[in-house]
N, CA, C and O atoms as a MOPAC input file, in Angstrom:
PM7 MOZYME 1SCF
protein

 N      0.78500 1    -1.37800 1     0.06500 1
 C     -0.04300 1     0.19100 1     0.10500 1
 C      0.96700 1     1.12200 1     0.06400 1
 O      2.15200 1     0.95300 1     0.35200 1
 N      0.34500 1     2.23700 1    -0.36200 1
 C      0.98400 1     3.58700 1    -0.60700 1
 C      0.02800 1     4.68700 1     0.01900 1
 O     -1.13800 1     4.66600 1    -0.37700 1
 N      0.33500 1     5.49900 1     0.81100 1
 C     -0.13900 1     6.52600 1     1.28900 1
 C     -1.56400 1     6.01900 1     1.93500 1
 O     -2.56500 1     6.73600 1     1.91600 1
 N     -1.54600 1     4.99600 1     2.38100 1
 C     -2.77700 1     4.61900 1     3.21300 1
 C     -3.98400 1     4.05600 1     2.33300 1
 O     -5.09600 1     3.81600 1     2.80400 1
 N     -3.61300 1     3.86900 1     0.94000 1
 C     -4.52800 1     3.24100 1     0.12900 1
 C     -3.93500 1     2.28200 1    -0.94100 1
 O     -2.70900 1     2.24200 1    -1.04700 1
 N     -4.68800 1     1.53000 1    -1.71800 1
 C     -3.65000 1     0.53200 1    -2.66400 1
 C     -2.79700 1     1.39200 1    -3.72800 1
 O     -1.66600 1     1.12200 1    -4.13200 1
 N     -3.63700 1     2.53700 1    -4.10000 1
 C     -2.45200 1     3.16200 1    -5.10200 1
 C     -3.63100 1     4.09200 1    -6.21400 1
 O     -4.82300 1     4.29000 1    -5.98000 1
 N     -2.99100 1     4.46000 1    -7.20800 1
 C     -3.47700 1     5.05100 1    -8.35500 1
 C     -3.39900 1     4.31900 1    -9.38500 1
 O     -2.36500 1     3.69700 1    -9.62400 1
 N     -4.65900 1     4.25000 1   -10.31400 1
 C     -4.62800 1     3.39600 1   -11.45700 1
 C     -5.05700 1     4.77400 1   -12.51800 1
 O     -5.44000 1     5.88000 1   -12.13800 1
 N     -4.85500 1     4.30200 1   -13.95000 1
 C     -5.18400 1     5.23500 1   -14.96200 1
 C     -6.56400 1     5.03400 1   -15.12800 1
 O     -7.10300 1     4.09400 1   -14.54300 1
 N     -7.26400 1     5.85900 1   -15.91200 1
 C     -8.47100 1     5.61100 1   -16.37400 1
 C     -8.95500 1     4.35600 1   -17.08000 1
 O    -10.03000 1     3.78100 1   -16.91200 1
 N     -7.69500 1     3.95500 1   -18.12200 1
 C     -7.81000 1     2.69900 1   -19.06700 1
 C     -7.78700 1     1.56300 1   -17.88100 1
 O     -8.69700 1     0.73400 1   -17.89100 1
 N     -6.90000 1     1.50000 1   -16.98200 1
 C     -6.59500 1     0.60700 1   -16.02900 1
 C     -7.91800 1     0.34500 1   -15.08400 1
 O     -8.22000 1    -0.79100 1   -14.71800 1
 N     -8.54300 1     1.31100 1   -14.79000 1
 C     -9.88900 1     1.44900 1   -14.18300 1
 C    -10.67000 1     0.67700 1   -15.10900 1
 O    -11.09100 1    -0.41800 1   -14.73800 1
 N    -10.91400 1     1.08900 1   -16.23300 1
 C    -11.90200 1     0.44200 1   -17.08600 1
 C    -11.61000 1    -1.07000 1   -16.95800 1
 O    -12.48300 1    -1.78200 1   -16.46000 1
 N    -10.36400 1    -1.64700 1   -17.40300 1
 C     -9.96500 1    -2.96400 1   -17.18100 1
 C    -10.59800 1    -3.75900 1   -15.97600 1
 O    -11.35700 1    -4.72700 1   -16.01300 1
 N    -10.09100 1    -3.10600 1   -14.93500 1
 C    -10.61700 1    -3.68500 1   -13.42400 1
 C    -12.06300 1    -3.69700 1   -13.58400 1
 O    -12.59300 1    -4.79600 1   -13.42000 1
 N    -12.66500 1    -2.90900 1   -13.81300 1
 C    -14.16500 1    -2.69900 1   -13.86700 1
 C    -14.83700 1    -3.87000 1   -14.76800 1
 O    -15.83800 1    -4.50200 1   -14.43100 1
 N    -14.22700 1    -4.01700 1   -15.77700 1
 C    -14.60600 1    -5.34400 1   -16.62100 1
 C    -14.32100 1    -6.56800 1   -15.99100 1
 O    -15.20800 1    -7.40800 1   -15.83800 1
 N    -13.02000 1    -6.76900 1   -15.56300 1
 C    -12.34900 1    -8.00700 1   -15.38000 1
 C    -12.64100 1    -8.69200 1   -13.83400 1
 O    -12.58600 1    -9.89000 1   -13.55700 1
 N    -12.90400 1    -7.78400 1   -13.10000 1
 C    -13.49500 1    -8.06400 1   -11.61200 1
 C    -15.15600 1    -7.73200 1   -11.42600 1
 O    -15.60900 1    -6.59600 1   -11.56300 1
 N    -15.69400 1    -8.50800 1   -11.20800 1
 C    -16.87800 1    -8.63600 1   -10.98600 1
 C    -17.57200 1    -7.69500 1    -9.88000 1
 O    -18.58100 1    -6.99300 1    -9.94500 1
 N    -16.61300 1    -7.95500 1    -8.78600 1
 C    -17.22500 1    -7.19400 1    -7.36300 1
 C    -16.39700 1    -5.83500 1    -7.40300 1
 O    -16.27900 1    -5.29700 1    -6.30100 1
 N    -15.75300 1    -5.13000 1    -8.57300 1
 C    -15.10700 1    -3.92800 1    -8.38800 1
 C    -16.19500 1    -2.86300 1    -8.63600 1
 O    -17.12300 1    -3.10800 1    -9.40600 1
 N    -16.09700 1    -1.76000 1    -8.03300 1
 C    -17.14600 1    -0.81500 1    -8.08300 1
 C    -16.53900 1     0.76200 1    -8.46900 1
 O    -15.53400 1     1.13400 1    -7.86300 1
 N    -17.04800 1     1.49500 1    -9.28800 1
 C    -16.47100 1     2.68300 1    -9.53000 1
 C    -17.37100 1     3.76200 1    -8.75400 1
 O    -18.58800 1     3.78300 1    -8.94000 1
 N    -16.81300 1     4.55400 1    -7.98000 1
 C    -17.53900 1     5.41900 1    -7.11200 1
 C    -17.11100 1     6.69900 1    -7.31700 1
 O    -16.02200 1     7.07300 1    -6.88000 1
 N    -18.04200 1     7.61000 1    -8.09900 1
 C    -17.89100 1     9.03100 1    -8.35600 1
 C    -18.33300 1     9.99200 1    -7.24800 1
 O    -19.45700 1    10.16600 1    -6.77700 1
 N    -17.08600 1    10.60900 1    -6.93300 1
 C    -17.42500 1    11.36200 1    -5.49100 1
 C    -17.68600 1    13.00500 1    -5.97500 1
 O    -17.87400 1    13.79300 1    -5.04900 1
 N    -17.70500 1    13.51900 1    -7.29000 1
 C    -17.90000 1    14.70900 1    -7.57800 1
 C    -19.19800 1    15.19200 1    -7.00000 1
 O    -19.76700 1    14.46100 1    -6.18900 1
 N    -19.72300 1    16.33900 1    -7.33000 1
 C    -20.91300 1    16.86500 1    -6.92500 1
 C    -21.87300 1    16.88600 1    -7.96500 1
 O    -21.59700 1    17.14000 1    -9.13700 1
 N    -23.30600 1    16.54500 1    -7.41700 1
 C    -24.36100 1    16.61500 1    -8.33700 1
 C    -24.38800 1    17.49400 1    -9.57100 1
 O    -24.86500 1    17.16400 1   -10.65700 1
 N    -23.79600 1    18.70300 1    -9.26300 1
 C    -23.84800 1    19.69100 1   -10.51200 1
 C    -22.79100 1    19.09900 1   -11.43200 1
 O    -22.98900 1    19.21400 1   -12.64100 1
 N    -21.69300 1    18.47800 1   -11.00800 1
 C    -20.63300 1    17.97800 1   -11.83900 1
 C    -21.27200 1    16.84100 1   -12.76000 1
 O    -21.13700 1    16.78600 1   -13.98200 1
 N    -21.99000 1    15.94600 1   -11.97100 1
 C    -22.41400 1    14.85700 1   -12.71200 1
 C    -23.52100 1    15.13900 1   -13.87800 1
 O    -23.66000 1    14.54300 1   -14.94700 1
 N    -24.30100 1    16.28600 1   -13.31400 1
 C    -25.40600 1    16.80200 1   -14.41200 1
 C    -24.82600 1    17.74000 1   -15.63300 1
 O    -25.38000 1    17.68300 1   -16.73000 1
 N    -23.94400 1    18.41700 1   -15.46600 1
 C    -23.34200 1    19.49400 1   -16.38600 1
 C    -22.09900 1    18.92800 1   -17.19200 1
 O    -21.93200 1    19.19800 1   -18.38100 1
 N    -21.33800 1    18.21500 1   -16.54300 1
 C    -19.92500 1    17.85400 1   -17.03700 1
 C    -20.16300 1    16.29400 1   -17.71400 1
 O    -19.73200 1    15.95800 1   -18.81700 1
 N    -20.92000 1    15.46300 1   -16.82500 1
 C    -20.97900 1    14.24000 1   -17.22800 1
 C    -20.59300 1    13.22000 1   -16.55700 1
 O    -20.08800 1    13.47200 1   -15.46300 1
 N    -20.69300 1    11.86500 1   -16.94800 1
 C    -20.24500 1    10.65500 1   -15.93300 1
 C    -20.00600 1     9.45800 1   -16.56100 1
 O    -20.65000 1     9.16200 1   -17.56800 1
 N    -19.13200 1     8.69700 1   -16.08700 1
 C    -18.75000 1     7.37200 1   -16.69700 1
 C    -20.16400 1     6.64100 1   -17.07200 1
 O    -21.07300 1     6.69400 1   -16.24400 1
 N    -20.32800 1     6.06200 1   -18.12700 1
 C    -21.17000 1     5.28700 1   -18.54700 1
 C    -20.48300 1     3.66500 1   -18.45200 1
 O    -19.41700 1     3.45500 1   -19.03100 1
 N    -21.13400 1     2.61700 1   -17.72900 1
 C    -20.89700 1     1.42200 1   -17.37200 1
 C    -21.52700 1     0.71200 1   -18.03800 1
 O    -20.97400 1    -0.37900 1   -18.18000 1
 N    -22.71000 1     0.83300 1   -18.67200 1
 C    -23.87500 1    -0.09700 1   -19.25200 1
 C    -23.10200 1    -1.02700 1   -20.27100 1
 O    -23.55400 1    -2.16400 1   -20.13500 1
 N    -22.33100 1    -1.00000 1   -21.02600 1
 C    -21.68900 1    -1.79500 1   -21.89100 1
 C    -20.98300 1    -3.09500 1   -21.10100 1
 O    -20.92100 1    -4.22500 1   -21.58600 1
 N    -20.44800 1    -2.69600 1   -19.74600 1
 C    -19.87300 1    -4.07900 1   -19.16700 1
 C    -20.99600 1    -4.30100 1   -17.97200 1
 O    -20.59900 1    -4.98700 1   -17.03000 1
 N    -22.29500 1    -3.82300 1   -17.90200 1
 C    -23.46200 1    -4.49700 1   -16.97000 1
 C    -23.25600 1    -3.96600 1   -15.76700 1
 O    -23.72100 1    -4.58900 1   -14.81200 1
 N    -22.46200 1    -2.60100 1   -15.49000 1
 C    -22.57700 1    -2.00800 1   -14.30200 1
 C    -22.99500 1    -0.58300 1   -14.25100 1
 O    -23.31000 1    -0.04400 1   -15.31200 1
 N    -23.02900 1     0.02700 1   -13.24100 1
 C    -23.44700 1     1.52000 1   -12.98700 1
 C    -22.67500 1     2.32400 1   -11.77300 1
 O    -22.88000 1     2.04300 1   -10.59200 1
 N    -21.83100 1     3.28000 1   -12.16500 1
 C    -21.07400 1     3.94600 1   -11.03200 1
 C    -22.12900 1     4.29300 1    -9.92300 1
 O    -23.35000 1     4.37900 1   -10.05600 1
 N    -21.42900 1     4.45600 1    -8.89000 1
 C    -22.14000 1     4.83900 1    -7.63700 1
 C    -21.89700 1     6.48300 1    -7.78200 1
 O    -20.87600 1     6.93400 1    -8.30100 1
 N    -22.78100 1     7.17200 1    -7.34700 1
 C    -22.59500 1     8.67300 1    -7.26400 1
 C    -22.82700 1     8.99600 1    -6.03200 1
 O    -23.97700 1     9.12300 1    -5.61300 1
 N    -21.62800 1     9.19400 1    -5.19200 1
 C    -21.77300 1     9.48500 1    -3.70100 1
 C    -20.84900 1    10.83200 1    -3.55200 1
 O    -19.64100 1    10.73800 1    -3.77000 1
 N    -21.47300 1    12.17700 1    -3.14900 1
 C    -20.46000 1    13.15600 1    -3.14300 1
 C    -19.59400 1    13.20800 1    -1.80700 1
 O    -20.05500 1    13.00000 1    -0.68400 1
 N    -18.31900 1    13.50600 1    -2.08900 1
 C    -17.38100 1    13.88300 1    -0.89400 1
 C    -17.72800 1    15.09400 1    -0.17600 1
 O    -17.78800 1    15.30000 1     1.03600 1
 N    -17.98000 1    15.98200 1    -1.33400 1
 C    -18.46600 1    17.44600 1    -0.86500 1
 C    -19.69900 1    17.78200 1    -1.42400 1
 O    -20.17500 1    17.12800 1    -2.35200 1
 N    -20.33300 1    18.88800 1    -0.86200 1
 C    -21.73700 1    19.16800 1    -1.43900 1
 C    -21.62600 1    20.47700 1    -1.81600 1
 O    -21.06500 1    21.31600 1    -1.11100 1
 N    -22.24500 1    20.77000 1    -3.14800 1
 C    -22.37400 1    21.79000 1    -3.92200 1
 C    -23.64300 1    22.78000 1    -3.37600 1
 O    -24.78000 1    22.33600 1    -3.21900 1
 N    -23.34200 1    23.91000 1    -3.16400 1
 C    -22.24200 1    24.81300 1    -3.74100 1
 C    -20.84700 1    25.14200 1    -2.83200 1
 O    -19.72700 1    25.46200 1    -3.23100 1
 N    -21.32200 1    24.95200 1    -1.54200 1
 C    -20.52600 1    25.40300 1    -0.34300 1
 C    -19.07400 1    24.64100 1    -0.30200 1
 O    -18.03200 1    25.15900 1     0.10100 1
 N    -19.23000 1    23.21100 1    -0.83500 1
 C    -18.11700 1    22.40700 1    -1.03800 1
 C    -17.57400 1    22.08400 1     0.56400 1
 O    -16.40600 1    22.22300 1     0.92900 1
 N    -18.77900 1    21.59300 1     1.47600 1
 C    -18.61600 1    21.27500 1     2.67200 1
 C    -18.46300 1    19.62200 1     2.56000 1
 O    -18.92900 1    19.00900 1     1.59900 1
 N    -17.77200 1    18.98400 1     3.62800 1
 C    -17.72900 1    17.78500 1     3.44300 1
 C    -18.87300 1    16.98900 1     3.60400 1
 O    -19.64900 1    17.41700 1     4.45900 1
 N    -19.19700 1    15.98100 1     3.04700 1
 C    -20.59000 1    15.27500 1     3.12600 1
 C    -20.39200 1    14.25500 1     4.45300 1
 O    -19.72400 1    13.22300 1     4.39600 1
 N    -21.04400 1    14.69700 1     5.57300 1
 C    -20.87200 1    13.78400 1     6.69700 1
 C    -21.48600 1    12.41800 1     6.61500 1
 O    -21.19400 1    11.61900 1     7.50400 1
 N    -22.31800 1    12.04700 1     5.63600 1
 C    -22.75500 1    10.98700 1     5.47400 1
 C    -21.68400 1    10.01500 1     4.49500 1
 O    -21.84500 1     8.79500 1     4.46900 1
 N    -20.72300 1    10.59800 1     3.79900 1
 C    -20.31200 1     9.81900 1     2.86900 1
 C    -19.56600 1     8.42800 1     3.29000 1
 O    -19.36800 1     7.61700 1     2.38600 1
 N    -19.24000 1     8.18200 1     4.31200 1
 C    -18.23400 1     7.02600 1     4.47700 1
 C    -19.80400 1     5.91300 1     4.82100 1
 O    -19.78100 1     4.72600 1     4.49700 1
 N    -20.76500 1     6.40400 1     5.34300 1
 C    -22.01800 1     5.66000 1     5.76500 1
 C    -22.73600 1     5.13400 1     4.57600 1
 O    -23.26000 1     4.02400 1     4.49200 1
 N    -22.69100 1     6.24200 1     3.48500 1
 C    -23.48300 1     5.92200 1     1.88700 1
 C    -22.36700 1     4.86700 1     1.50200 1
 O    -22.89700 1     3.88400 1     0.98300 1
 N    -21.04800 1     4.76300 1     1.58600 1
 C    -20.37300 1     3.84600 1     0.81700 1
 C    -20.51700 1     2.50600 1     1.46400 1
 O    -20.56700 1     1.47400 1     0.79500 1
 N    -20.59500 1     2.53200 1     3.02200 1
 C    -20.39400 1     1.23100 1     3.40000 1
 C    -22.01200 1     0.69300 1     2.99800 1
 O    -22.15100 1    -0.41200 1     2.47200 1
 N    -22.96300 1     1.39300 1     3.23400 1
 C    -24.36000 1     0.83600 1     2.74900 1
 C    -24.35700 1     0.08300 1     1.30100 1
 O    -24.83700 1    -1.02600 1     1.06400 1
 N    -23.78600 1     0.84300 1     0.51500 1
 C    -23.79700 1     0.41400 1    -0.95200 1
 C    -22.78700 1    -0.52000 1    -1.13200 1
 O    -23.10100 1    -1.27400 1    -2.05300 1
 N    -21.60500 1    -0.82100 1    -0.60100 1
 C    -20.38000 1    -1.77500 1    -0.56400 1
 C    -20.20000 1    -2.61700 1     0.72700 1
 O    -19.12800 1    -2.47000 1     1.31500 1
 N    -20.82600 1    -3.21300 1     1.08400 1
 C    -20.49100 1    -3.87800 1     2.40600 1
 C    -19.31600 1    -4.79300 1     2.19400 1
 O    -18.78900 1    -5.22500 1     3.21900 1
 N    -18.89200 1    -5.10700 1     1.20300 1
 C    -17.69200 1    -6.04300 1     1.11800 1
 C    -16.69200 1    -5.50300 1     1.13300 1
 O    -16.39900 1    -4.86800 1     0.12000 1
 N    -15.87700 1    -5.51600 1     2.11300 1
 C    -14.47000 1    -4.75700 1     2.60900 1
 C    -13.30100 1    -5.08200 1     1.54100 1
 O    -12.29400 1    -4.38800 1     1.40000 1
 N    -13.59300 1    -6.21000 1     0.84100 1
 C    -12.40800 1    -6.83000 1     0.11900 1
 C    -12.61200 1    -6.45500 1    -1.46400 1
 O    -11.84600 1    -6.83700 1    -2.34900 1
 N    -13.66000 1    -5.72500 1    -1.65100 1
 C    -14.08200 1    -5.58200 1    -3.13200 1
 C    -13.20900 1    -4.22900 1    -3.49000 1
 O    -12.90900 1    -3.29200 1    -2.75000 1
 N    -12.90800 1    -4.45000 1    -4.87800 1
 C    -12.06500 1    -3.22800 1    -5.27500 1
 C    -13.10100 1    -1.98800 1    -5.51100 1
 O    -13.96200 1    -1.98000 1    -6.39000 1
 N    -12.86100 1    -0.92400 1    -4.55500 1
 C    -13.68600 1     0.42200 1    -4.53100 1
 C    -12.56200 1     1.24100 1    -5.62700 1
 O    -11.35800 1     1.30000 1    -5.38000 1
 N    -13.05800 1     1.71700 1    -6.59600 1
 C    -12.28000 1     2.72000 1    -7.54800 1
 C    -12.89100 1     4.12100 1    -7.35100 1
 O    -14.03400 1     4.34300 1    -7.75000 1
 N    -12.25100 1     4.94400 1    -6.82600 1
 C    -12.80900 1     6.37500 1    -6.82700 1
 C    -12.27000 1     7.33700 1    -7.66400 1
 O    -11.06900 1     7.41900 1    -7.92400 1
 N    -13.17700 1     8.10000 1    -8.10900 1
 C    -12.80100 1     9.11200 1    -9.27500 1
 C    -13.50600 1    10.42500 1    -9.04100 1
 O    -14.62300 1    10.41200 1    -8.52300 1
 N    -12.93500 1    11.54400 1    -9.38500 1
 C    -13.27300 1    12.85300 1    -9.09300 1
 C    -13.30400 1    13.74500 1   -10.48000 1
 O    -13.73100 1    13.29400 1   -11.54200 1
 N    -12.77300 1    15.11800 1   -10.30600 1
 C    -12.84100 1    15.73000 1   -11.50100 1
 C    -11.33000 1    15.40400 1   -11.97100 1
 O    -11.13200 1    15.00200 1   -13.11700 1
 N    -10.28000 1    15.58500 1   -11.06600 1
 C     -8.90700 1    15.58800 1   -11.49200 1
 C     -8.10800 1    14.67400 1   -10.62300 1
 O     -6.88000 1    14.70000 1   -10.70600 1
 N     -8.68200 1    13.91000 1    -9.84000 1
 C     -7.83300 1    12.82900 1    -9.03000 1
 C     -7.31200 1    13.41000 1    -7.71900 1
 O     -6.35600 1    12.87300 1    -7.16000 1
 N     -7.89500 1    14.46600 1    -7.22100 1
 C     -7.50900 1    14.97400 1    -5.89400 1
 C     -8.42300 1    14.59800 1    -4.65500 1
 O     -8.05800 1    14.13300 1    -3.57500 1
 N     -9.92900 1    14.97000 1    -5.15500 1
 C    -10.79700 1    14.60900 1    -3.96200 1
 C    -11.04900 1    13.00600 1    -3.77200 1
 O    -11.63800 1    12.61100 1    -2.76600 1
 N    -10.62600 1    12.17400 1    -4.68400 1
 C    -10.76400 1    10.82800 1    -4.76300 1
 C     -9.64300 1    10.16500 1    -3.98500 1
 O     -9.86500 1     9.12400 1    -3.36700 1
 N     -8.41600 1    10.74800 1    -3.99600 1
 C     -7.45300 1    10.10400 1    -2.97500 1
 C     -8.00300 1    10.18700 1    -1.60300 1
 O     -8.12100 1     9.17600 1    -0.91000 1
 N     -8.35100 1    11.40000 1    -1.18100 1
 C     -8.97000 1    11.44400 1     0.15600 1
 C    -10.20400 1    10.52200 1     0.43300 1
 O    -10.41400 1    10.28100 1     1.62200 1
 N    -10.97300 1    10.02100 1    -0.40600 1
 C    -11.80300 1     9.43100 1    -0.39300 1
 C    -11.24200 1     7.99800 1    -0.07800 1
 O    -11.63100 1     7.36300 1     0.90200 1
 N    -10.22600 1     7.48700 1    -1.04000 1
 C     -9.66900 1     6.19700 1    -0.95000 1
 C     -8.88400 1     6.09700 1     0.32300 1
 O     -8.75300 1     4.98100 1     0.82400 1
 N     -8.39000 1     7.06500 1     0.85600 1
 C     -7.94800 1     7.07600 1     2.55000 1
 C     -8.69700 1     6.99500 1     3.31200 1
 O     -8.36500 1     6.41800 1     4.34700 1
 N    -10.07900 1     7.52800 1     3.19000 1
 C    -11.07200 1     7.34300 1     4.18100 1
 C    -11.50000 1     6.10500 1     4.38300 1
 O    -11.52100 1     5.52700 1     5.46900 1
 N    -11.89000 1     5.63200 1     3.21700 1
 C    -12.26100 1     4.05800 1     3.27000 1
 C    -11.28200 1     2.86100 1     3.70500 1
 O    -11.56200 1     1.84800 1     4.34500 1
 N    -10.05200 1     3.27400 1     3.17300 1
 C     -9.04100 1     2.43200 1     3.72400 1
 C     -8.83800 1     2.44200 1     5.20100 1
 O     -8.44700 1     1.41900 1     5.76100 1
 N     -9.09300 1     3.59200 1     5.89800 1
 C     -9.18100 1     3.59000 1     7.36300 1
 C    -10.26100 1     3.26600 1     8.08300 1
 O    -10.30100 1     3.46800 1     9.29700 1
 N    -11.35900 1     2.66800 1     7.33100 1
 C    -12.62400 1     2.07700 1     7.75500 1
 C    -12.40500 1     0.55400 1     7.71900 1
 O    -13.17800 1    -0.23700 1     8.25900 1
 N    -11.24700 1     0.18300 1     7.01300 1
 C    -11.18300 1    -1.30600 1     6.88500 1
 C    -11.14200 1    -1.79600 1     5.42700 1
 O    -10.86300 1    -2.96200 1     5.14900 1
 N    -11.35200 1    -1.10900 1     4.75400 1
 C    -11.39900 1    -1.48800 1     3.07700 1
 C     -9.93900 1    -1.81800 1     2.69700 1
 O     -8.93900 1    -1.24500 1     3.12800 1
 N     -9.98700 1    -2.87500 1     1.78700 1
 C     -8.66900 1    -3.47100 1     1.60600 1
 C     -8.15600 1    -3.02700 1     0.08700 1
 O     -7.00000 1    -3.15000 1    -0.31700 1
 N     -9.08900 1    -2.57400 1    -0.53700 1
 C     -8.63900 1    -2.49400 1    -1.98900 1
 C     -9.28000 1    -1.34800 1    -2.57200 1
 O    -10.20300 1    -1.46300 1    -3.37700 1
 N     -8.70700 1     0.01800 1    -2.09600 1
 C     -9.21600 1     1.23900 1    -2.38000 1
 C     -8.40600 1     1.83600 1    -3.30500 1
 O     -7.22800 1     1.98500 1    -2.97900 1
 N     -8.82800 1     2.28600 1    -4.59500 1
 C     -7.99500 1     2.92200 1    -5.78300 1
 C     -8.43800 1     4.32500 1    -5.89600 1
 O     -9.62800 1     4.57600 1    -5.70600 1
 N     -7.49200 1     5.39400 1    -6.22300 1
 C     -7.67100 1     6.54900 1    -6.84900 1
 C     -7.39700 1     6.57500 1    -8.69000 1
 O     -6.32100 1     6.30900 1    -9.22700 1
 N     -8.28800 1     6.84700 1    -9.18600 1
 C     -8.47600 1     7.14700 1   -10.62000 1
 C     -7.36400 1     8.52000 1   -10.81200 1
 O     -7.55400 1     9.64500 1   -10.34900 1
 N     -6.44100 1     8.16900 1   -11.44500 1
 C     -5.06400 1     9.63700 1   -11.73800 1
 C     -6.07300 1    10.13400 1   -12.79100 1
 O     -6.83700 1     9.37500 1   -13.38800 1
 N     -6.02500 1    11.29500 1   -12.94800 1
 C     -6.54300 1    12.27700 1   -13.75100 1
 C     -7.88900 1    12.57100 1   -13.72200 1
 O     -8.39100 1    13.55100 1   -14.27200 1
 N     -8.63200 1    11.51500 1   -12.92000 1
 C    -10.00100 1    11.79700 1   -12.67700 1
 C    -10.93400 1    11.71100 1   -13.78500 1
 O    -10.64600 1    11.00400 1   -14.75000 1
 N    -12.05200 1    12.37800 1   -13.74300 1
 C    -12.89300 1    12.38800 1   -14.75200 1
 C    -12.62000 1    13.27300 1   -16.11000 1
 O    -12.77100 1    12.83000 1   -17.24800 1
 N    -12.16000 1    14.69400 1   -15.76000 1
 C    -11.57400 1    15.65100 1   -16.70000 1
 C    -10.23100 1    15.95300 1   -16.82200 1
 O     -9.86200 1    16.67900 1   -17.74600 1
 N     -9.51400 1    15.53800 1   -16.08900 1
 C     -7.92600 1    15.81100 1   -16.14100 1
 C     -7.57300 1    17.02500 1   -15.75700 1
 O     -8.43700 1    17.81900 1   -15.38200 1
 N     -6.11200 1    17.39200 1   -15.79200 1
 C     -5.72700 1    18.63100 1   -15.46300 1
 C     -6.24600 1    19.82000 1   -16.72600 1
 O     -6.77200 1    19.66700 1   -17.82900 1
 N     -5.85700 1    20.89900 1   -16.03600 1
 C     -6.04600 1    22.10200 1   -17.00000 1
 C     -5.00000 1    22.16100 1   -17.71000 1
 O     -3.90100 1    21.98700 1   -17.18200 1
 N     -5.14500 1    22.45500 1   -19.25200 1
 C     -4.23300 1    22.76100 1   -20.12500 1
 C     -3.40600 1    24.23700 1   -20.04200 1
 O     -3.45400 1    24.83400 1   -18.96700 1
 N     -2.81800 1    24.69900 1   -20.91500 1
 C     -2.30600 1    25.86600 1   -20.91100 1
 C     -3.24200 1    26.99500 1   -21.15200 1
 O     -2.97800 1    28.16700 1   -20.88400 1
 N     -4.41300 1    26.54800 1   -21.70300 1
 C     -5.45700 1    27.67000 1   -21.65500 1
 C     -6.51300 1    27.66800 1   -20.55200 1
 O     -7.56600 1    28.30500 1   -20.60200 1
 N     -6.15000 1    26.95000 1   -19.63900 1
 C     -6.89100 1    26.47400 1   -18.33800 1
 C     -8.29200 1    25.85600 1   -18.53900 1
 O     -9.23500 1    26.04500 1   -17.77100 1
 N     -8.33600 1    24.91400 1   -19.92200 1
 C     -9.49600 1    24.23700 1   -19.86200 1
 C     -9.08000 1    22.71700 1   -19.57100 1
 O     -8.01300 1    22.23900 1   -19.95500 1
 N     -9.96400 1    22.07900 1   -18.91100 1
 C    -10.13800 1    20.84000 1   -18.70500 1
 C    -10.79500 1    19.74100 1   -19.79300 1
 O    -11.40300 1    20.14900 1   -20.78200 1
 N    -10.65200 1    18.59500 1   -19.57400 1
 C    -10.84200 1    17.52100 1   -20.82100 1
 C    -10.09400 1    17.54900 1   -21.85600 1
 O    -10.49000 1    16.97400 1   -22.87000 1
 N     -8.97400 1    18.14700 1   -21.84900 1
 C     -8.08700 1    18.26200 1   -23.10500 1
 C     -6.63000 1    17.47300 1   -22.67000 1
 O     -5.97200 1    16.98300 1   -23.58800 1
 N     -6.23600 1    17.37800 1   -21.55800 1
 C     -4.84900 1    16.85300 1   -21.00100 1
 C     -5.39500 1    15.78800 1   -19.88500 1
 O     -5.44500 1    16.05300 1   -18.68400 1
 N     -5.77300 1    14.61100 1   -20.43100 1
 C     -5.71300 1    13.40500 1   -19.45200 1
 C     -7.25000 1    13.26500 1   -18.72500 1
 O     -7.98200 1    14.24400 1   -18.57600 1
 N     -7.56000 1    12.09200 1   -18.36300 1
 C     -8.86800 1    11.90900 1   -17.51900 1
 C     -9.73500 1    10.79500 1   -18.55200 1
 O     -9.39500 1    10.40600 1   -19.67000 1
 N    -10.80600 1    10.48200 1   -17.86500 1
 C    -11.84900 1     9.47900 1   -18.27800 1
 C    -12.13700 1     9.92300 1   -19.85600 1
 O    -11.78000 1     9.16700 1   -20.75900 1
 N    -12.70700 1    11.01000 1   -20.10600 1
 C    -13.10300 1    11.64500 1   -21.14900 1
 C    -11.79300 1    11.61200 1   -22.30800 1
 O    -11.98000 1    11.25200 1   -23.47000 1
 N    -10.82000 1    11.93000 1   -21.92700 1
 C     -9.59600 1    12.34600 1   -22.92000 1
 C     -9.33500 1    10.62600 1   -23.34000 1
 O     -9.11600 1    10.30400 1   -24.50800 1
 N     -9.38000 1     9.89200 1   -22.52500 1
 C     -9.06900 1     8.48700 1   -22.78000 1
 C    -10.08900 1     7.70600 1   -23.57900 1
 O    -10.00300 1     6.51500 1   -23.87600 1
 N    -11.07900 1     8.55200 1   -23.88800 1
 C    -12.17900 1     8.07300 1   -24.76400 1
 C    -12.65400 1     6.84400 1   -24.33700 1
 O    -12.67500 1     5.81900 1   -25.01900 1
 N    -13.08000 1     6.98200 1   -23.05500 1
 C    -14.16800 1     5.74300 1   -22.18000 1
 C    -15.23600 1     6.43900 1   -22.49000 1
 O    -15.37500 1     7.55200 1   -22.99600 1
 N    -16.11600 1     5.48600 1   -22.05000 1
 C    -17.69400 1     5.68300 1   -22.38800 1
 C    -18.09200 1     6.37000 1   -21.23800 1
 O    -17.71700 1     6.06200 1   -20.10700 1
 N    -19.15800 1     7.67800 1   -21.61500 1
 C    -19.53000 1     8.65000 1   -20.67200 1
 C    -20.90800 1     9.17500 1   -21.07000 1
 O    -21.23500 1     8.92000 1   -22.22900 1
 N    -21.49400 1     9.63900 1   -20.56500 1
 C    -22.82900 1    10.36400 1   -20.90800 1
 C    -23.01600 1    11.49300 1   -20.05300 1
 O    -22.52200 1    11.63000 1   -18.93400 1
 N    -23.91700 1    12.45600 1   -20.77900 1
 C    -24.20300 1    13.42200 1   -19.86900 1
 C    -25.85000 1    13.80600 1   -19.93900 1
 O    -26.31600 1    14.66500 1   -19.19000 1

C-alpha cells in the first residue's frame, strides 16, 4: 500500500478492472452539479453502473458527513475493489484513504479523474482523464 490506500490507476486501467473484476465498483465522488453538467462514466456496456456519492456538497463544498456511511451501505464487502474518481484525481485520493481507514482493503484513486488537469489555456478535458481516454460517458 502507498499513502494509506492501494494506489493510483489510470482511467484505462480502471476500465479493465471494472470489466475483469465482478465485485469492482466505480464510485464517482464529484458533486451532483458535476454529474449533471459535465457528465459521468457510462458502464452499461459492461453491465455496471457507477455509484454517485459526493465527498463534498455543492455549492459550499462542505464535506458530506454521511459519505462513509453511504459507501458502507452501498458496498458492504470490505475486500471488493473500490475505485474512486473525481474531476482531477484529488478529492478521490481523500476518499480512498478514508475508506481504507474504515477497513476496506482495496481502495484505488483514478489518476487524472474524469476531466484531467487544466491545459495551458486553463481548460479541462483536453489533457488526461476519463473523457480524454475515450472511455464511455454520458451527460
